[in-house]
C-alpha positions as CSV (number, residue, x, y, z in Angstrom):
1,X,204.6,56.1,83.4
2,X,205.3,56.4,79.6
3,X,208.7,58.9,79.5
4,X,207.6,62.5,77.5
5,X,210.1,63.9,75.8
6,X,210.3,67.5,76.6
7,X,210.6,67.9,72.5
8,X,207.4,66.5,72.0
9,X,205.1,69.3,74.8
10,X,205.0,71.8,71.9
11,X,208.4,74.2,73.8
12,X,210.1,76.7,72.0
13,X,213.3,76.1,71.2
14,X,214.5,79.2,73.4
15,X,213.3,77.2,75.7
16,X,214.4,73.9,74.3
17,X,217.5,75.0,74.4
18,X,218.3,76.3,78.0
19,X,216.8,73.2,79.9
20,X,219.0,71.6,77.7
21,X,221.8,72.3,79.2
22,X,221.0,71.4,83.0
23,X,219.9,67.8,80.6
24,X,217.0,67.7,81.1
25,X,215.1,65.4,78.6
26,X,211.8,64.3,79.7
27,X,209.3,65.9,81.8
28,X,208.5,64.2,85.1
29,X,204.2,63.4,85.8
30,X,202.7,67.1,86.6
31,X,205.4,68.8,83.7
32,X,203.8,66.0,80.6
33,X,200.1,66.6,82.3
34,X,200.0,70.1,82.5
35,X,202.4,72.3,80.2
36,X,199.9,71.3,77.5
37,X,196.7,72.2,79.5
38,X,198.9,75.7,79.7
39,X,199.2,75.7,76.7
40,X,195.3,75.3,75.4
41,X,194.2,77.8,77.7
42,X,191.0,76.9,77.8
43,X,190.3,75.8,81.6
44,X,192.0,77.1,85.0
45,X,194.3,74.0,86.4
46,X,194.6,72.3,89.5
47,X,198.0,70.7,90.3
48,X,198.2,68.6,93.6
49,X,202.0,67.5,93.9
50,X,204.0,67.1,96.2
51,X,207.4,68.8,96.6
52,X,210.3,68.2,94.9
53,X,208.0,66.8,91.9
54,X,208.2,69.2,89.5
55,X,205.6,72.2,89.6
56,X,207.7,74.9,88.6
57,X,208.6,73.4,86.1
58,X,204.9,72.8,85.0
59,X,204.1,76.5,85.3
60,X,206.8,77.9,84.6
61,X,208.4,76.2,81.0
62,X,205.0,77.2,79.3
63,X,204.4,80.1,80.2
64,X,207.6,81.7,79.5
65,X,206.9,80.9,75.5
66,X,203.7,82.6,76.4
67,X,204.4,85.6,77.8
68,X,205.7,88.6,75.2
69,X,208.9,90.6,76.3
70,X,208.8,94.1,76.7
71,X,205.3,94.9,78.1
72,X,205.1,98.0,80.8
73,X,202.9,96.1,82.7
74,X,203.1,92.2,83.6
75,X,201.0,89.4,82.4
76,X,202.1,87.3,84.5
77,X,201.4,87.3,88.7
78,X,203.0,84.5,90.0
79,X,202.4,84.4,94.8
80,X,204.4,82.0,96.7
81,X,204.3,81.7,101.2
82,X,207.7,82.6,101.4
83,X,210.9,84.7,100.2
84,X,212.6,81.5,99.5
85,X,210.0,80.0,97.2
86,X,209.7,83.7,96.1
87,X,213.4,83.4,94.8
88,X,214.0,80.0,93.8
89,X,210.4,80.7,91.6
90,X,212.2,83.6,89.8
91,X,215.6,81.8,89.5
92,X,214.1,78.9,87.9
93,X,211.8,80.8,85.3
94,X,215.4,83.1,84.2
95,X,216.8,79.7,83.6
96,X,213.8,78.3,81.6
97,X,213.4,81.7,79.2
98,X,217.0,81.7,78.7
99,X,217.8,83.7,75.7
100,X,214.3,85.8,75.0
101,X,216.1,87.7,78.2
102,X,212.3,88.4,80.4
103,X,212.3,90.9,82.4
104,X,211.0,88.8,85.8
105,X,211.2,90.1,89.3
106,X,211.0,89.0,92.7
107,X,208.9,90.7,94.9
108,X,208.9,90.8,99.4
109,X,209.6,92.1,102.4
110,X,211.9,92.8,103.8
111,X,213.8,94.3,100.8
112,X,213.8,98.0,99.2
113,X,210.2,98.4,98.0
114,X,211.7,101.7,96.4
115,X,213.9,99.2,94.3
116,X,211.3,96.9,93.2
117,X,208.6,100.1,92.7
118,X,211.5,101.5,89.9
119,X,211.8,98.4,88.8
120,X,208.3,97.7,88.1
121,X,208.1,101.9,87.0
122,X,211.0,100.6,84.3
123,X,208.5,97.9,83.3
124,X,208.2,94.1,83.4
125,X,207.2,90.9,82.1
126,X,206.7,88.9,85.5
127,X,206.0,89.2,89.0
128,X,206.8,86.5,91.4
129,X,206.1,87.3,95.4
130,X,204.5,87.1,98.4
131,X,201.1,87.9,99.2
132,X,201.6,91.0,101.9
133,X,203.9,93.0,99.4
134,X,202.0,91.8,96.4
135,X,199.4,93.6,98.5
136,X,201.6,96.6,99.8
137,X,202.4,97.5,96.7
138,X,198.7,97.6,94.5
139,X,197.7,99.8,97.8
140,X,200.6,101.4,96.6
141,X,198.8,102.1,92.6
142,X,202.7,100.0,91.7
143,X,201.9,97.5,91.0
144,X,198.4,97.2,88.5
145,X,197.2,93.5,87.4
146,X,194.6,94.3,84.4
147,X,196.4,93.3,82.3
148,X,197.7,90.0,84.4
149,X,196.3,86.8,81.5
150,X,197.8,84.2,83.9
151,X,197.9,84.1,88.1
152,X,199.7,81.4,90.0
153,X,199.6,80.2,93.3
154,X,202.7,78.2,94.4
155,X,201.9,76.3,97.9
156,X,198.6,77.0,97.9
157,X,198.3,75.1,101.0
158,X,200.8,76.7,102.8
159,X,200.1,80.1,101.2
160,X,196.4,79.4,104.2
161,X,198.3,78.0,106.8
162,X,200.6,81.6,106.6
163,X,197.3,83.4,107.1
164,X,197.1,84.8,103.6
165,X,193.3,84.2,102.3
166,X,192.1,87.9,102.8
167,X,195.5,88.9,100.4
168,X,195.0,86.3,98.2
169,X,191.0,87.0,98.0
170,X,191.7,90.4,97.4
171,X,194.8,90.1,95.1
172,X,191.8,88.0,93.0
173,X,189.8,90.4,93.1
174,X,192.9,92.6,91.4
175,X,193.3,90.9,88.0
176,X,190.4,90.6,85.5
177,X,188.2,88.1,85.1
178,X,189.0,86.6,81.7
179,X,192.5,86.0,83.5
180,X,194.1,81.6,83.6
181,X,194.0,80.8,87.2
182,X,196.8,77.7,87.6
183,X,196.8,76.7,91.3
184,X,199.8,74.4,93.2
185,X,199.4,73.3,96.8
186,X,200.4,68.9,98.3
187,X,197.7,68.5,99.8
188,X,193.5,70.3,98.8
189,X,192.0,71.0,102.2
190,X,188.4,72.6,102.3
191,X,189.3,76.5,102.6
192,X,191.2,75.3,99.6
193,X,187.9,74.0,97.7
194,X,186.2,76.7,98.5
195,X,188.7,79.6,97.0
196,X,188.7,77.3,93.3
197,X,184.9,77.4,93.1
198,X,185.1,81.5,94.2
199,X,187.7,82.2,91.4
200,X,188.5,80.2,89.0
201,X,186.0,78.7,86.6
202,X,186.4,75.4,83.8
203,X,188.5,73.5,86.0
204,X,191.2,70.8,84.7
205,X,191.9,68.5,88.5
206,X,195.8,67.2,88.6
207,X,196.9,65.3,91.4
208,X,200.0,63.4,91.5
209,X,200.7,60.2,93.4
210,X,203.5,61.1,96.1
211,X,206.3,58.9,93.8
212,X,206.9,55.5,95.4
213,X,210.3,54.9,93.4
214,X,211.4,58.7,95.5
215,X,210.4,57.3,99.0
216,X,212.6,53.6,98.5
217,X,215.7,55.7,97.8
218,X,214.6,56.9,101.2
219,X,216.0,55.6,104.6
220,X,213.3,56.7,106.9
221,X,214.2,56.0,111.1
222,X,213.4,57.0,114.9
223,X,216.0,57.2,117.8
224,X,213.4,56.8,121.0
225,X,214.7,59.8,123.5
226,X,214.3,62.1,126.9
227,X,213.5,65.2,125.9
228,X,216.5,65.7,127.7
229,X,219.2,64.2,125.5
230,X,217.8,65.4,122.1
231,X,220.9,67.1,121.2
232,X,223.2,64.5,122.6
233,X,221.6,62.1,120.1
234,X,221.8,64.4,117.5
235,X,225.3,65.3,117.7
236,X,226.4,61.1,118.1
237,X,224.1,61.0,114.3
238,X,226.2,63.4,113.0
239,X,229.2,62.5,113.9
240,X,228.6,58.7,113.3
241,X,228.0,59.8,109.3
242,X,230.9,59.4,107.3
243,X,229.5,62.3,105.9
244,X,226.8,64.6,106.2
245,X,225.4,67.0,104.2
246,X,221.4,68.1,105.8
247,X,219.0,70.1,107.3
248,X,217.4,69.7,110.5
249,X,213.6,70.8,111.1
250,X,213.0,72.7,114.4
251,X,209.5,74.0,115.6
252,X,210.1,76.5,116.8
253,X,212.4,79.8,116.1
254,X,214.4,79.7,120.1
255,X,215.1,75.9,119.1
256,X,216.6,76.7,115.6
257,X,218.8,79.3,117.5
258,X,220.0,77.0,120.9
259,X,220.2,73.9,118.5
260,X,222.7,76.1,116.1
261,X,224.3,77.5,118.6
262,X,225.3,74.1,120.2
263,X,226.8,73.1,117.5
264,X,228.5,76.4,116.4
265,X,231.1,75.0,118.8
266,X,232.4,71.9,117.4
267,X,231.5,72.9,113.5
268,X,231.9,76.4,111.7
269,X,229.8,74.6,109.3
270,X,226.4,75.2,110.7
271,X,223.7,77.9,109.3
272,X,220.4,78.8,110.5
273,X,217.3,80.1,109.2
274,X,213.5,81.2,110.0
275,X,212.0,84.8,110.1
276,X,213.8,86.3,112.5
277,X,217.0,86.2,110.0
278,X,217.3,89.5,107.6
279,X,216.8,88.2,104.4
280,X,220.4,88.8,103.0
281,X,222.0,87.6,105.6
282,X,219.5,84.3,104.6
283,X,221.0,84.7,101.5
284,X,223.7,84.3,101.8
285,X,223.9,82.1,103.9
286,X,221.5,80.2,101.8
287,X,223.7,80.2,99.2
288,X,227.2,79.6,101.1
289,X,225.0,76.0,101.8
290,X,224.1,74.9,98.5
291,X,227.7,75.4,97.7
292,X,228.4,73.1,100.6
293,X,230.6,76.1,102.8
294,X,228.1,74.7,104.8
295,X,227.1,71.6,105.8
296,X,224.5,71.5,107.9
297,X,221.4,73.6,108.6
298,X,218.8,74.3,111.0
299,X,215.6,75.7,109.8
300,X,212.1,76.1,110.7
301,X,209.3,74.7,108.2
302,X,208.4,78.2,106.6
303,X,212.1,79.5,106.5
304,X,212.8,76.6,104.6
305,X,210.0,77.0,102.0
306,X,211.2,76.4,99.0
307,X,214.9,76.1,99.4
308,X,215.6,73.4,96.6
309,X,219.7,71.4,97.5
310,X,220.8,69.1,95.4
311,X,222.3,65.9,96.6
312,X,221.5,66.2,100.9
313,X,222.5,63.3,102.1
314,X,220.0,64.0,105.9
315,X,217.4,65.5,107.2
316,X,217.0,65.0,111.0
317,X,213.7,66.1,112.7
318,X,215.1,67.7,115.9
319,X,211.2,68.3,116.3
320,X,207.9,65.7,114.6
321,X,206.4,67.6,112.6
322,X,203.3,67.6,113.5
323,X,200.8,66.2,110.3
324,X,202.3,63.7,107.2
325,X,202.3,66.2,105.0
326,X,205.2,68.4,106.2
327,X,207.3,65.3,107.7
328,X,206.2,64.1,103.4
329,X,207.7,67.8,102.2
330,X,210.3,67.4,105.1
331,X,212.2,63.7,103.9
332,X,211.3,64.6,100.3
333,X,214.1,66.6,100.2
334,X,217.1,63.8,100.0
335,X,217.0,61.3,98.2
336,X,216.7,62.8,94.9
337,X,217.3,62.0,91.8
338,X,218.2,58.3,91.9
339,X,220.7,58.8,94.6
340,X,220.0,57.4,98.7
341,X,218.9,59.8,101.2
342,X,218.6,59.4,105.3
343,X,215.6,61.0,107.3
344,X,215.7,61.2,111.5
345,X,213.1,61.8,113.5
346,X,214.2,62.5,116.9
347,X,211.1,61.1,118.8
348,X,210.3,60.8,122.4
349,X,208.5,59.0,124.7
350,X,204.9,60.9,124.1
351,X,205.8,61.5,120.7
352,X,205.2,57.6,119.7
353,X,201.8,57.0,118.4
354,X,202.1,59.6,116.3
355,X,204.9,57.6,114.7
356,X,202.7,54.9,114.0
357,X,200.0,57.4,112.4
358,X,202.8,58.2,109.5
359,X,203.1,54.5,108.7
360,X,200.2,53.9,108.2
361,X,199.5,57.3,105.9
362,X,203.1,56.7,104.6
363,X,201.8,52.8,104.0
364,X,205.2,52.2,105.5
365,X,207.1,50.7,108.1
366,X,209.5,53.4,110.1
367,X,212.5,52.0,111.8
368,X,213.1,52.4,115.4
369,X,217.3,52.7,116.0
370,X,219.0,52.6,119.2
371,X,222.2,55.1,120.4
372,X,224.6,53.0,121.2
373,X,227.0,54.1,123.9
374,X,227.4,58.5,124.4
375,X,227.6,61.2,122.2
376,X,231.4,61.9,121.3
377,X,231.2,65.6,121.1
378,X,234.9,66.0,120.4
379,X,234.6,63.7,117.3
380,X,232.0,65.6,115.8
381,X,234.8,69.1,116.4
382,X,237.4,66.7,114.4
383,X,234.6,65.2,111.4
384,X,233.3,68.7,111.1
385,X,236.7,70.4,110.9
386,X,238.5,67.7,108.3
387,X,235.5,68.4,106.1
388,X,236.4,72.0,106.8
389,X,240.0,71.6,105.6
390,X,239.1,69.3,102.5
391,X,236.8,71.5,101.5
392,X,240.0,74.3,101.4
393,X,242.2,71.5,99.5
394,X,239.4,71.8,96.6
395,X,239.9,75.2,96.3
396,X,242.9,76.6,96.9
397,X,245.8,75.5,95.4
398,X,248.2,77.3,98.0
399,X,251.2,77.5,95.6
400,X,253.0,80.4,97.4
401,X,253.5,78.8,100.8
402,X,254.7,75.7,98.6
403,X,258.3,76.7,99.0
404,X,257.4,77.3,102.9
405,X,256.1,74.4,103.5
406,X,258.9,72.3,102.3
407,X,260.2,73.7,104.7
408,X,258.3,72.9,107.6
409,X,257.9,69.4,106.4
410,X,262.1,69.1,106.1
411,X,262.6,70.0,110.0
412,X,259.5,68.6,111.5
413,X,257.1,65.7,110.7
414,X,254.7,66.6,108.0
415,X,251.6,64.9,111.2
416,X,253.4,67.7,114.6
417,X,253.1,70.1,111.2
418,X,249.0,70.1,110.3
419,X,248.5,69.6,113.8
420,X,249.5,72.4,115.1
421,X,247.9,74.6,112.0
422,X,244.6,72.6,112.9
423,X,244.8,73.2,117.0
424,X,245.4,76.9,115.9
425,X,243.0,77.6,113.2
426,X,240.4,76.0,116.4
427,X,241.9,78.5,118.9
428,X,241.5,81.6,116.7
429,X,237.4,80.4,115.8
430,X,236.4,80.2,119.7
């Protein structure tokens, strides 16, 4: 595809100025195709594309230009399957709006409804939210959708998988028939097609194929292991890397808790998220993970939705996902922006057939590797401690201790001083 500059897409100077701060010059394929359609406003749009293709920009950039400031009721409603994705979309919209300073409200379960109602009464321009909380606010007559001109469904297939079909239909029925609908999905199952036929008019269908150059940046491999050997294999994989900054995907909340608990015995740089983790705690953990104050995130697929973190070196499938789409979503979180990444799966003998299915769908070979020797958890502990100290050195000068440090290294070998402090640090963490 020929590179298309954002300046040719009729975006306002304010929006162009905002995105220039991140050195965004050229639109992704889905942005180049959908932004002009949204500005034209004559058709509803279905955009089919994988994670990491710029879908939020495809609807967010034109919307922040089209929305008028200062309305008491929202002009746009954006639905997302999870709190994390809703928060991520809200953050990006605020960034796109720049100096326009639109009032953008994010609503989701687990947060104070009273605070959200107060914000709605003060007036908002755009509402971003999860279907369940949106329905609750409508039923309380606190959210009115009659003035909504633009309705966006982000990750529509995930919303259906999570059982939101009735909520979505209810929300559609609260909006004006004249509103425009923009539906984004990684796949187009029959239920999405039926939903679009029922509630969308004059549709324009845009599909962006999986970016082959992106997949080339991801080294895909798997290890054949017994179920009882999985954690040992995981520990060895992490310990064998010079630098590990990644997400470990598990199928269930129980698996997330178990794996994270075992990893924390050798590292404090581990966080875990799933549906039972309180929202405020999740937000704090994700912020630390984005800053690389944490280097390992253990998560379920649903909880990881909307986590957009740059520079991930690894994605590990502790449990192999059930389908190609989920696998693609997972591994697409690494190997971005021209950087190399690794996607590793731990596969039991009974799951080998699913590797063949994935290879057929991806039209690529997933390398089978062997783990040599035994996993040394002490090596992993040392590696993670080294990472923590490096991060500490990056952000702490410690000038007030220079004279004491100088005195200590005069009286004792420097390596003994450091070793004693490390030993004490580890002892205090236990």
